[in-house]
C-alpha positions in Angstrom: 21.1 -4.9 -8.5 23.8 -5.6 -11.0 23.6 -9.4 -9.4 20.9 -10.2 -10.9 20.8 -11.2 -14.3 18.2 -8.6 -15.9 18.2 -7.7 -19.3 20.4 -4.1 -19.4 16.8 -2.8 -19.6 16.2 -2.4 -16.0 19.1 -0.9 -14.0 19.4 2.7 -15.6 16.1 2.9 -14.7 16.6 1.8 -11.1 19.5 4.2 -10.8 17.5 6.9 -12.0 15.2 6.0 -8.7 18.4 5.6 -6.9 17.9 2.0 -6.4 20.9 0.5 -6.8 20.7 -1.9 -3.9 18.8 -4.5 -3.1 17.0 -4.2 0.2 16.0 -7.6 2.0 12.7 -8.5 1.3 14.3 -7.8 -3.1 17.0 -10.2 -1.8 15.2 -12.8 -1.2 12.1 -12.4 -3.4 13.7 -12.0 -6.5 15.4 -15.0 -6.9 12.5 -17.1 -6.2 10.0 -15.6 -8.7 13.1 -15.6 -11.2 13.2 -19.3 -11.0 9.3 -19.2 -11.2 7.8 -20.1 -7.8 4.8 -18.9 -6.3 5.6 -16.9 -3.3 3.7 -14.9 -0.5 5.9 -12.7 1.1 5.4 -10.6 4.1 7.6 -7.2 5.3 7.0 -4.5 6.7 5.6 -1.1 5.6 8.6 0.9 3.3 11.0 -1.9 2.7 10.9 -3.1 -1.0 7.8 -5.2 -1.6 6.5 -3.5 -5.3 10.1 -3.8 -7.0 10.8 -7.1 -5.4 7.7 -8.5 -7.7 7.5 -6.2 -10.1 11.1 -6.6 -12.0 11.4 -10.4 -11.8 7.5 -10.3 -13.9 8.4 -7.1 -16.1 11.7 -9.0 -17.3 9.1 -12.4 -17.5 7.0 -10.3 -20.4 7.4 -11.1 -24.2 7.0 -7.5 -26.1 5.9 -9.7 -29.5 3.2 -11.1 -27.2 0.1 -8.7 -27.6 -1.8 -9.4 -25.3 -1.4 -8.8 -21.0 0.8 -11.0 -19.5 0.8 -9.7 -15.6 -2.1 -8.7 -13.6 -1.5 -7.1 -10.4 -4.7 -7.2 -8.2 -5.4 -4.8 -5.4 -7.7 -3.7 -3.1 -7.7 0.3 -3.2 -7.9 2.9 -6.4 -5.0 4.6 -5.2 -2.5 1.9 -4.6 -3.6 0.8 -8.0 -2.8 4.3 -9.5 0.6 4.6 -7.5 1.6 1.0 -8.9 1.3 1.8 -12.5 3.2 4.9 -12.2 6.0 2.6 -11.0 5.4 0.2 -13.7 5.5 3.3 -15.9 9.1 4.2 -14.7 10.6 0.9 -14.7 9.5 0.1 -18.1 8.3 2.0 -21.6 5.3 -1.1 -22.2 1.5 -0.2 -22.2 -0.4 -0.4 -18.9 -3.8 -0.1 -18.2 -5.8 0.9 -15.3 -8.5 -1.0 -14.4 -10.9 0.0 -11.2 -14.0 0.2 -10.5 -16.2 3.7 -10.2 -14.5 4.5 -13.6 -16.2 4.1 -17.0 -16.5 0.6 -17.9 -16.9 1.5 -21.6 -13.1 3.5 -21.0 -11.6 0.6 -19.8 -13.1 -1.7 -22.9 -11.7 1.2 -25.0 -8.4 1.0 -23.1 -8.0 -2.7 -23.6 -8.7 -2.5 -27.2 -5.1 -0.9 -27.3 -3.7 -4.1 -25.9 -1.8 -3.8 -23.0 0.6 -6.1 -21.2 -0.1 -5.3 -18.1 -2.9 -4.9 -16.3 -3.6 -3.0 -12.6 -7.1 -3.4 -11.3 -9.5 -4.0 -8.3 -11.0 -7.6 -8.3 -14.3 -7.3 -8.6 -13.9 -4.6 -11.7 -11.4 -7.5 -13.7 -14.0 -10.3 -13.4 -16.5 -7.8 -14.3 -14.1 -7.2 -17.9 -13.4 -11.1 -17.8 -16.7 -12.3 -17.5 -17.7 -9.8 -20.7 -15.1 -10.9 -22.8 -13.4 -7.6 -23.0 -10.1 -9.0 -21.2 -8.6 -12.6 -21.8 -6.3 -13.7 -19.4 -5.6 -16.5 -21.8 -1.9 -15.5 -21.9 -1.0 -14.2 -19.1 2.0 -15.2 -17.7 2.4 -13.0 -13.8 -0.2 -12.6 -10.7 0.4 -10.0 -8.1 -1.9 -10.1 -5.1 -0.9 -6.5 -3.6 -1.8 -6.2 0.0 -3.0 -9.2 0.4 -4.9 -9.3 3.7 -6.4 -6.8 2.5 -7.7 -8.2 -0.7 -8.8 -11.4 1.2 -10.6 -9.6 4.4 -13.7 -10.8 4.5 -15.2 -7.8 2.1 -12.9 -8.6 -0.4 -12.6 -12.3 -0.1 -15.0 -14.0 -2.8 -13.5 -11.5 -5.2 -10.3 -12.3 -4.8 -10.5 -15.5 -4.7 -12.7 -15.4 -8.1 -10.0 -13.6 -9.6 -7.3 -16.1 -8.7 -9.7 -19.3 -9.7 -9.8 -17.3 -13.6 -6.0 -17.2 -13.8 -4.1 -20.0 -16.5 -3.0 -22.8 -15.3 0.1 -21.6 -16.3 0.6 -18.7 -14.1 3.1 -18.1 -11.1 1.3 -15.8 -8.6 3.0 -13.8 -6.1 1.4 -12.6 -3.1 2.4 -9.8 -0.5 1.8 -7.8 2.2 3.1 -6.0 5.5 1.0 -8.4 7.9 0.2 -12.2 6.9 -1.9 -13.5 9.1 -1.5 -17.3 9.7 -4.4 -18.8 7.6 -3.8 -16.4 4.5 -2.3 -19.1 2.6 -3.7 -21.7 3.6 -6.8 -19.1 1.3 -4.6 -18.3 -1.5 -3.5 -21.4 -1.9 -6.9 -23.1 -2.0 -7.9 -20.4 -4.5 -4.8 -21.2 -6.7 -5.2 -24.9 -6.8 -9.4 -24.2 -7.6 -7.5 -23.3 -11.1 -7.0 -27.5 -11.3 -10.1 -29.3 -12.4 -8.5 -32.6 -12.5 -5.5 -34.0 -9.6 -4.0 -31.9 -7.4 -1.3 -29.6 -8.3 -0.1 -28.8 -4.5 3.0 -30.6 -5.4 4.5 -27.9 -8.5 1.9 -25.2 -7.5 2.9 -25.3 -3.9 3.0 -21.4 -2.3 6.5 -21.0 -1.2 6.0 -18.7 2.3 9.2 -15.9 2.4 8.4 -13.9 5.8 10.9 -11.4 6.6 12.7 -10.7 10.0 11.1 -7.2 11.4 13.6 -4.1 10.5 12.0 -2.8 13.6 10.9 0.4 11.9 9.1 1.1 14.6 11.3 0.8 17.4 14.5 1.9 15.6 13.3 4.5 13.3 9.7 6.2 14.5 9.7 8.4 17.5 6.5 8.4 19.0 5.0 10.9 21.3 1.1 11.2 22.6 -0.1 14.4 23.5 -4.1 14.4 25.7 -6.7 16.2 24.9 -10.8 15.4 25.4 -12.4 15.2 21.9 -13.9 18.4 21.5 -10.6 20.1 22.0 -8.5 17.7 19.8 -8.8 19.2 16.7 -7.4 22.5 18.2 -4.6 21.4 20.0 -3.9 19.7 16.2 -3.9 23.5 15.1 -1.2 24.6 17.3 0.7 21.6 17.6 1.4 22.0 13.8 2.2 26.3 14.0 4.8 24.4 17.5 6.4 22.0 15.5 5.9 23.4 11.4 6.3 20.0 9.8 7.4 19.7 6.7 5.0 17.0 5.3 2.4 16.0 7.4 -0.1 12.8 7.0 -3.3 13.1 9.8 -5.3 10.2 10.4 -8.9 9.8 11.2 -10.5 5.9 12.1 -13.6 8.3 11.3 -14.2 9.1 6.9 -16.8 11.6 8.2 -14.0 13.4 10.2 -11.6 13.9 7.2 -13.9 16.9 6.0 -14.7 18.4 9.7 -10.6 18.1 10.4 -9.5 19.6 7.2 -11.9 22.6 6.6 -11.3 23.7 10.5 -7.6 23.7 9.9 -8.7 25.7 6.7 -10.8 27.8 8.4 -7.4 28.8 10.6 -5.4 29.4 7.5 -3.6 25.9 7.5 -3.7 24.8 3.7 -4.4 20.6 3.7 -6.0 18.3 1.2 -8.5 15.9 2.3 -8.6 12.4 1.2 -11.9 9.3 2.1 -13.7 7.0 0.9 -16.9 9.4 0.5 -14.8 11.8 -2.7 -15.0 11.1 -6.3 -12.7 9.4 -7.7 -11.2 12.3 -9.6 -11.5 14.6 -5.8 -9.1 11.8 -4.3 -6.4 12.0 -6.8 -6.2 15.3 -7.1 -5.8 15.8 -3.1 -2.5 12.9 -3.7 -1.1 14.3 -6.6 -0.8 17.5 -4.6 0.5 15.9 -1.7 3.0 13.7 -3.3 4.3 16.2 -5.1 4.6 18.7 -2.5 2.3 21.2 -3.3 0.5 20.5 -0.5 2.2 19.5 3.0 -1.2 18.3 5.0 -3.2 15.4 4.2 -5.7 14.8 6.3 -7.2 11.1 5.6 -8.8 7.7 6.6 -7.1 4.8 6.6 -8.1 4.4 3.3 -4.1 5.8 2.5 -2.6 4.0 5.4 -2.3 1.0 3.1 0.2 0.0 0.2 0.6 4.1 -0.7 4.0 5.1 -0.5 4.3 9.3 0.0 8.1 10.3 -0.2 8.9 12.8 3.0 7.1 12.7 5.7 7.8 13.9 8.3 5.1 13.8 10.6 2.2 11.3 11.4 -0.4 12.2 13.2 -3.6 10.0 15.0 -6.4 11.7 16.0 -7.2 7.9 17.5 -6.2 4.7 18.6 -6.8 2.6 15.5 -9.4 -0.7 15.8 -6.2 -3.2 15.8 -2.4 -2.9 15.8 -2.2 -3.6 12.3 -4.0 -0.3 11.3 -1.5 1.5 13.9 1.7 -0.2 12.1 0.5 0.8 8.8 -0.6 4.4 9.8 2.6 4.9 11.4 4.9 3.4 8.4 4.3 5.8 6.0 7.2 7.5 7.5 10.3 6.5 8.1 11.1 5.3 4.8 14.1 4.4 2.3 16.4 4.6 5.7 14.7 8.0 7.0 13.3 9.2 10.3 9.6 9.6 11.1 8.4 11.4 14.4 4.5 9.5 14.8 2.3 11.2 17.5 -1.0 10.3 18.7 -3.9 12.7 19.9 -5.6 10.4 22.8 -8.2 10.9 25.6 -7.9 9.5 28.8 -9.4 5.6 27.6 -7.4 6.2 23.7 -4.3 6.8 26.9 -5.4 3.2 28.0 -5.5 1.6 25.0 -2.9 2.9 23.7 -0.9 2.4 27.0 -1.7 -1.8 26.4 -0.7 -1.4 22.4 2.5 0.3 23.2 3.9 -2.7 25.1 2.8 -5.4 22.7 4.6 -4.0 19.5 7.1 -3.5 22.0 7.7 0.6 21.2 8.5 4.2 23.8 5.7 6.1 23.4 6.9 9.7 24.7 4.0 11.5 26.8 4.2 14.9 25.4 2.8 18.7 26.0 2.8 22.4 24.4 3.8 25.0 26.5 4.2 28.6 25.8 4.1 27.1 21.7 6.6 24.6 22.0 6.4 20.8 22.6 7.7 19.6 25.9 7.8 17.0 28.2 4.9 16.4 29.8 
């Protein structure tokens, strides 16, 4: 990181996090953002996207100006909390978390403390802007993190409106592990809507940076598949956890109502675990994440809520209790392991129909899935 002309503030902080050499996405994105360009960049999970936009934009903040200068929009509460923690590990500048579901009055009080950095959900940020509690006139940089989620149908209108509310002078960065072909056009249209007269495209064109895949799914992750009928899946999961004794495991199910069911059945068998799903309140979700992140809990069961953007250190095993609805979810689930140069094991437990789905996905993603079984309490080839 010493190759960049950062102020001396950042290097010791980065070194304390064992970040000394930029990753490919950081090499590609940091100079472009430092040059003031608007960017949409795509890179696989676990490749360092957050640092790629944080350092250049933190560098641009003037602490003497007591106004919001950096706004980061995210699709989930959990990702917002994670990014705030990352910000606080890099700088002493005040940051505030503004997310839906939290008391509005408390957030208004936070804004009175003059934070320079805001991380939040689009709908809540728009609400605070409309009631004139969040002033964005001095905002120098705006980030759309997990941009493909932000511009999915359920969040698209709010994300587009928030982008339109940013000052014309604000530099914009958007990023995701997966970028669909039309995403750049949608973001560009929202950016252009900030300008009342003329066509700003020539001076505010969104630069697209697509990093070649690092083949983490193929090179760093070993994929296993276990057959089980639906009614037998949780019992197989329990036996698998006893057989493998994984150091840190993230278990996914597509059905939020199954999260508590799986957790309760494991706990009944004296297997301690945490549950994370959208129906839990914010405090419960934060407590589950904190216990898992700190290592106090070694098993976390979740819906796909946690598969996007969150970075839990040291995950050795991913267990998928079903085949997700599309390849992107499979990629994001699997990508929670084998981060920062480590390796990991991704396990899918499926019935006959899901095994056929997995076989098709295996070909599309160019991965090799090894059929496995439990024999005498140990994992063996099928």
